[in-house]
N, C-alpha and C positions, 0 to 999 in steps of 0.2 A: 797350821802350815799356811804360809802365804804363797799364792801362785802369782808370780810376777808377769805382767802383760808384755814385757819386753826387757831389753838389757841396757838400753841407753840410760845412763845415770842410775842404774839399779844399785850399784855398789859404791856410791859416792863416799860413804863412810860405813857401809854395811858389809855383810858377809853373805854372798849369793852362791847358790849351787845350781849348776845346770846338769840335768840328766839328758844324755844324748844317745840315739840309736846308731848314728853314723858319724864318722869323723868330720864329714862336711857340715853337719849341724853344729858341732862344737866349734869348728873354724869360723863359722858365720857368727855364732853367738858371742864367743870370747873375742873374736876379731873385732866385732862392733864395739865391745866394751873397751878393748885396748886402743882402738883408733880414736874413740871419743876421749879417752884419758890423755893421749898424746896431743890431740888437738886442743885440749883444754889446759895445756901447760903442765901436766902432771909428769912425774917420773914413774916409769913402769918397770916392774920386775916380773919376768915370766919364768916360772919353775915348772918345767914340763919335760916330756920325753923328746928325743931328737925329732921324731916324726911330727909331733904336734908343734914344736917350735918352728919347724920348716913350714907347716901349714899356716900358722899364724902370720909368719913373715910374708908368705905369698899373698894372704888376704890383705895385709897392711899395704904391701906394694901395689895391689890392685886398686886401693882407694887413695893412692898418691901419698902415702906416708913414707918419708925418707928414713928408713931404718938405720942406714949408715951414719947419717947426720945425728940422729937421736942417740945412737951408741957412742959416737965421738964426744958428745957434750954431756954424757952421763945420764941422759933421760931414759935410756933403754938398756936393760941388762937381762940376759938370758942365762939360765942356770939349769943344769941337768937335774931332773927331779930325783932320780935314783941315787945320784952322787950326794946330793944334799941330805936326802933321807938317811943315807948310810952314816952321816956324821953325828946323828943323835939317836940312832937305834942300834941295839945289839940283840940279835936273836929274837926279833919281834918286840923287844921291850923298849919303851920310849924313855929317854932321859930328859926330864923337863928342863933342867939347868942347861944342858947342851943345846936343846931346842932354842931356848931364849938367847943363848950366846951366838949360835950359828945363824939362825933366821933373823933374830933381832939385829945383829950386826949388819946383815945385808940391807935391811929396811932403813936403818939409821944412816947407813952410808949413802944410799941413793937419795935420801931426803935431806942430806946435810946442807944442800944449797937453799933450803927453805921451800922446795917444791912439795905439793901434795903427792902422796905415793899411792899407786894402785898396783895390786898384785894379782897375777893369775897363778894358781897352784893346783897340782894334781898328785902330790905325795900321798894324800889320803886315799886316792883312787888306787894307787899301787899297793898300799897296805890292804885295802878292801879286796882287790883282785887276788891277793896272796892268801886270803882267808883270815887275815889278822884284824878282825872286826873291832876288838877292844882297843887295839893300838890306833886304828883309824879314828875312832871316836875320841881317844885321848888327844890325838894331834889336832882334831877340829877344836876341842876345848882349849888347847894351848894357843891356837891362832886367836881365839876370842880373848884369852887373857892378854896376849901381846897387844891386841888392838886397843885394849883399855889403857895400855901404857904408852903406845905409840899410835897416833892417828893414821890409819890407812884403810883403803877399801880392798876387799878380797873377793875374788871370783874363783870358785872351784868347779872342776869338771869331773863327773862320774859317768862312766858308760852304763847304759841299761844292761842288766843281766838278769837271768832268772833268779828269783828269790824263793828259796825253799826253807821251810822250817820256821818255828816261832822265834828262834834266836836271830835269824837274819831279818825277819820282819820287824822285830823290836829294835834292832840296830838301825835299820833303815828309817824307822820313825824318829829315832834319836838324831840321825844325821839331819833330817829335815828340821827338827826342833832347834838344832845348833846353828842354823842359818837364818838370816833375816828375810830371805826371799828364795823361792824355788822357781827355776825356769825349766820347762819340760815336765816330765813326770817320772816318779819312781817306777821301776819295773812291775811292782805289785799291782799297779792300776790295770795294766794290760792282762796280767794273770787273772785277776778277778773278773775282768770282762769276758775272758774266754771260758771260765770254769764255773762261776757262781750263777745260780738261777736268779733271774731278775726279780727284785722286790717290787712292791706296788709302786714305789717311787724311787728313782735313782738319778744320780747326777755324776758327770765326769767332766773334767776340765784339763786342757793341755795348752801350753803356750808354745809358739813357734817363732823363730827368728826371722828377720827380713831376708828372704831367700826365694829365688824363682821356683824352687822345688817345694816350697812350704805348702802351697795349696794342695798338691798331690798327697803330701804326707798327712795333711789335715783330713782329706777325704778318706784315706785309708784308716785313720784313727776313728772317724765317725762310723765307717762301715764295720770295723772290728767291734765297736760297741754294740751295734745293732745285732750282730751275730751272737754276741754274748747275752744280750737281752732277749734274743730269739724273737725278734719282731721285724725281720727283713720283709716278710709278707704278713699282712694282717687284714683279715676281712675283705679280701679282694683288692687291697691297696698294695702296690709295689713300693713299699716305703723306702727300701734301699735306694732305688733309682731317684726318688724325690729328694731324699736326704743328700745324696751325692751331688745333685744339681745345686741345691741351696748352699751347701758347704763350699763347693767349688767356686760358685759365683761370689759369695761374700768374702771368702779369703783371697780370691784373685783381686777383688777390688781393694782389699787392704794392702796388698803388695804393690799393685800398679798405681793406685790413686792416693792412698794414704802414705805409701812408701814407708811402712813401718812393720815391725813384728806384730803379731796378733795373738789373741787368746780365743780358743774355741771351747764353748760349753754346750753339752747336750744334756737335756733334762727329760727324763721319762716320767710323764704324769699318767694318770689313769686313762685319759682320753686323747693324749697328744704327745708328740715329741717336740720340744722347744729347742731351737738352735740359737745361740748367741755368739757373735763374733765382735770382739772388742779390739780396736786399733788405737794408735797414738795420735791420730789427727783429729783435732777438735772440730765440732760443727760450727759453721757460721750461724749467728743468731743465738737465741736463748733456749727456751725450754720447749717441751712437747715433742711431737714427731714431725719436724719440718720435712717437706716433700723432697725427694731425690728424683733425678731424671730417670724415667722408666721407658724403655723401648720394648715393644711387645715380643720381639724375636730373640732377644739376647739379654744378658746381664740381669738387672733387677726385674725385667719383664718376665723372665723365666721363674724367678723367685715368686713373683706375684701370681703366676699361673698355677704353681704347685702348692702354694701355701694357703691355709685358711685365712691367715692374716699375717702381716709383717709390719715392721716400723723401724725407726732409728731414734736414739735418744742420747743426750750427752752423758759422758762418763768422766771420771777423774782423769784429766790429761788427754782425753780423746773422746771417742764415741762408741756406742754399741749398736750394731744392726742385728735385729732379731727376726725370727720367723717361727711360725707354729704350724706343724703338720699333723692333721688328725689321724688317729689310728683306725678309724672306720670311714668308709666312703660316704660323703654327704648324701642325704636323700635328694632325689630329683625334684 
């Protein structure tokens, strides 16, 4: 499974899935994808519920995309997900020929002028929510088959929901396998963090869209992991407080200064917790750990104060800022 660091350009010709806890996360992630597609001269098809279509159009209006003009010249088409799903399913059974005819017709029509096509779809999420897991997987496979015949990019949205039983876990793993990139996290990650005892070495990763609320969500994600790993307090160290400081500062920098979505990774080692935040803004300069401005009372100064060590290094298309917090208090 590939965890995508962001959504801009993530589905140029790929098949991306976003797992989201709140509709606002989906509106930001899919909205960024749709806005980038329209700005790049693509034709866009949105197959979604009425509420999500409205949320996407509000997002697009907020970034100065003229939906009315795009609709008028055929570059933007919105379709009700339930209505389109009904055209090729009967009693939960998927008709592959009808899928190709109905969905293929839409994509060929919007791309007839020679424009690249980008699609947002959530028909599979409706099937999943209805408990029709096999049908959802079949539709995901049909999307992939269609993309081999007609070039287009596809972005799917799945709400996070509790996953119970081996059948659902296996189906969720297959959902991820059928996509070229994953944004966010399947619900099983949070379930394991809450219920499983921490092994000697664990790692968890979650990606967040560019959103003012993303640092708060990232902080909650990190603290939930600490609770699951049972290391909020360790050997006289208030680890939860220190992790909250580091995650808040590094992710806020990604939003305010890098102006990008970001990926947070927490790694539990035998002697430390390592935090990594990757954003999409490259470093000036070349290799190593180039210095960043540090003020003692805020920002990276706080990271420096609570960490055993920290640094920054180039990453593909951006940079990674990391910090290491020991699990025991250093000797005086």
